[in-house]
Every structure is written in structure tokens, then in C-alpha cells.
C-alpha angles and dihedrals in degrees: 000000000000108000142193119240088231137298112333122256093273087070097044099094114147108241086216097229101081093252122136123259117246124218135185113239104161139036132191134170147162113194145154087271100050148347094245142020098270096051092043093051094046090050091051091052091049091049095241118168126223097190119108145149107281120241102199117132091251096051095107089058096062124077096228114032097192126117146144110235121185113275093227124040114241125241112068090118094047130083119239089255092052091049089054093048102041121071118235090257090057092045090056090050092050092048092054094041093053091053093046093048092051092044090055089058096250097114104125091356122120116239123186104263094211090056095047122087140177130217111174122156138195135187099207104017118188095349094146091055092047096049092039090053091052091051090050091050092051094047103035110013136250097296090068095058112118107256090226094048096109099048089042092054098044116117089228093051097098091052093042094050092049090047091052093050092050097039090235114179104166092086137299117225135183117188118195110203103141114241092356092058097104093049090044089055091052090050090051091049091053090050091051090056096042091050091052096245094121141010096206128029126183105211145168141086144280137191137172102185100149094122126127092242093054094044091048092047093053089044093055088051087055088234097127128083113252096206091117094154092054108045096168091050096045100091107060112158116202092001116131090235097055115130106173143313134287117234117240140173135220147102138251125192131182129189109225119194139181106258094234091051091051090047094051093055095041094243124180109244125209099188145319121266094222107173146004133201125188128183138157126222100217085202115102139345095238107014128071122239096268101223093055091225095130093046088049089056090056090051093049091047091052093050092047091050089052092049094237134120127233089251090063094058110100101173137032124192101204132210088229104157096176096250117133099235097035097053092044093052093047092047089053090050092050093045091050091054102036103023126243126314102289108085095358127123123285107261122209127189111200095182088075085076106023100038118224110313092183110208092016095053099082091050098044089047092047087057089052089050092053091048091049086059093046095049098032094234137110117216118239122250111241122229095016094142105135115031116224110240088227091059105085097170134100104261113191108230141154095033138004113280125227116238117214137207136070089264126034124205113199133178130212113204121195131177133176148186109286092045099281117163123183124174122184125190119208127182136181147126121279119239092251091059092046091050091050091052092049090049089052091050096260092133126172096091128084107236088207093053108150124020 
């Protein structure tokens, strides 16, 4: 594989604090749109939809039978014993991590265990194992509980299982911050590298929440869309007719690497993770701070850490769950940072196609953000037919939108129940710009960087 020596000079801005730069060298995913990164990304660009009426035996016992299950069942890379001893959430994480590890060029390659870390988060963890174990206890008694039930159900199990498979010894972390968990994990991974605690960190999020208890709980909160007769039209972020989200499952994993480590091994680089901002609303357990001011602070902090201005941001991958208060608050945050629609960044809302994958969302959508940079295109937001008057931002809809420039700065914004806000700034050069430079004799960058 031809490889770049690292991100090109446009990405080599000194952060000014002596910390190491962090780059993205591997991507892996399993989602309602595809069983890997390539199929998921292609489906997003086509505008495919992964939301459907569920067919599980219990579906008639839940008030809203919609969901977005993964398109491909997990487990091909696991032994039968591992499949029995790893909860579905962990299996999704392993599936995505295996792809990301191979994509980074580490498949079969030795990496120093004490310089390799893991940060993989989840919102719900092994909830199916936990509830299933309780049902077994009620019906058959304690002796029939699966002996691996507790480690299977732990919130840190996905991260721990991936760490075991990779032999990672630089630290295994599992943040639980609701729907911002995946982004929070990525932020933590970047901090591990910048602080010198690791050279490579496998990071992201996974969740498998399609269980009747979870669906019923969100339904009683009135958080779910009630468009049962129109599954593909149910998730409609920023649209005036939105009425809630659709629950999904999946996993997204990125390999983050210290730039100098990636350069030494000749790794292909997707983009630089240039800045992170984290805040907390201190407002409500399940509702966002309505003005968006605290979320906006996270965004500004991320941009400042990256050394870029709001005017330089060309693309935003939004949290955009399709709830009335959540989308409105986020739109206010984005408008306060970037200004209103005219001249602002192109905003994409992937949950319109994937549903809300909870702890996996921030990671899956970070992958989409990185690929938007690589391909110079922002995916369209599905079902954005009637703009909400409170949404004064430029929502990409109808068709994907080309992104220009020789370098693209893009922001991933994530928020979650409990008031969590995480903003991550990525930057890099699209393939077209890299190819132009190579054709002009610029060299040093793989024109086929990415997939």
C-alpha cells in the first residue's frame, strides 16, 4: 500500500503548547446502513435509510415498533465461544475495531502493547444481557444465570474486550456520557496521545439498545417519533414536522495515532484531529439547555484548540436527533458560533438515515466527518422538507454538497442526556487536492489516501 508520511503541511500547525499532534489512520463501522465503513458511507451519500418496522417477537408489546438495526449481524471475526461470552454491544464494538485496526495497516503488524490504548464508550452497555439474566433468575433461579453475565453486562466490556484482543496495555477507558459517549471517547483518546501516555489509541462507541424496555422507556418520555406508518420518514432532524428520534444500534471505531508515530511507519492519514471542546449544561437530566449557549462554548473551545476561526469551518456534522427541543437548542448554538444560514458551514444530520445509535452515534458520525473531508462532500440530510423557523443554519438536503478548498475544516458536534456537550474539530486535505498536488510534483501524499 502506498502511504503518506503523515498529514500534509497544511495540517502541520503547531498547537503551541508542546503537545503532540493527533491524526486519524484507521476507520471501522457497522451500522444500519452497512456492515463496514465503505458501504455505510456510500449509503449515506445515496440517501439510503436504515430505519424500518422491527420484526422481533416482542414487537407488538412496545408502543412504537420502529428501529434501525445493523444491516449485517456481528460476529464473523469471533469464535463461537467469544460470541457466547460477549454481549451484542461488545460484538458490535469488536467488529468495528477489527476493521479499523486492519484499515490502519496494523493487521498482522506488531505494535508496542504499552504504547497502545483503548477508549470505547457506550450509553447502555450490555443491557440485553442484564435484563435477560434477570428474566432467567425469575423463571429458573440463580443457578441458571450465565457465569459470564456480569462481565458481559459491564459498561466497560466493549472497551475491555477490544483491549484484550489487541493486547493494549497503555490504558483502557470507557466513558459513559449518554448520546455523547462516542465523541467523549474520541476526545479522551486524543488526550491520551497528546499527553504522551500512548502512541496509538483505538477509540469510538457502540450500543445495542433495541430492547423492549429501552424502546418503551423512550416512548414514555415521548422522545420517539410516532410516524409508525412511515419508517423511512420518521427521523427528520431540523424539519418543522419532526416529532422525535428513532432508536438504532451500531458501532464506530477510529484509530488515532501520534503524528510522528504514523509518519515513522509510513501510515496513510485521513485527517488531523485538531481540537476538542467539552462542556456540561448543568440544566436538566434529559433536556438540553435551550439557548444553546453552553454547547456553543464547547464548539468555540474546540475551534480555539485547533487554532482555527469559525469562518474557516466549512462543514458541521450535527448531533441532530430529530427531537423538537434538542434540534432547536443545537441550531441556536451553531448559529451563535457560525452566524445564520447564509455563508455558514454546510450542516449534515446523519441520524436522519441511521436513527439514533446512542453511544455509537458520536463515533459513527465522526467517521462520516472524516470521510466528508477526504471526499470533499457533505451528505444530505434526509426528510428535511419543511425548515423549522427556529433553525437558522444551512442544512444540506436534497443531494450531497461539494466542499471546496485545498484544506477542509470540519466539526463534529455531540450532545447527550445529562447535559454533555462534546465538539471535535478535524481538518485535512481532500483526495482531489492531494491528487492535484501529486500531479504537479508536490509528492509526499498518497493520492489514494482513504478507502
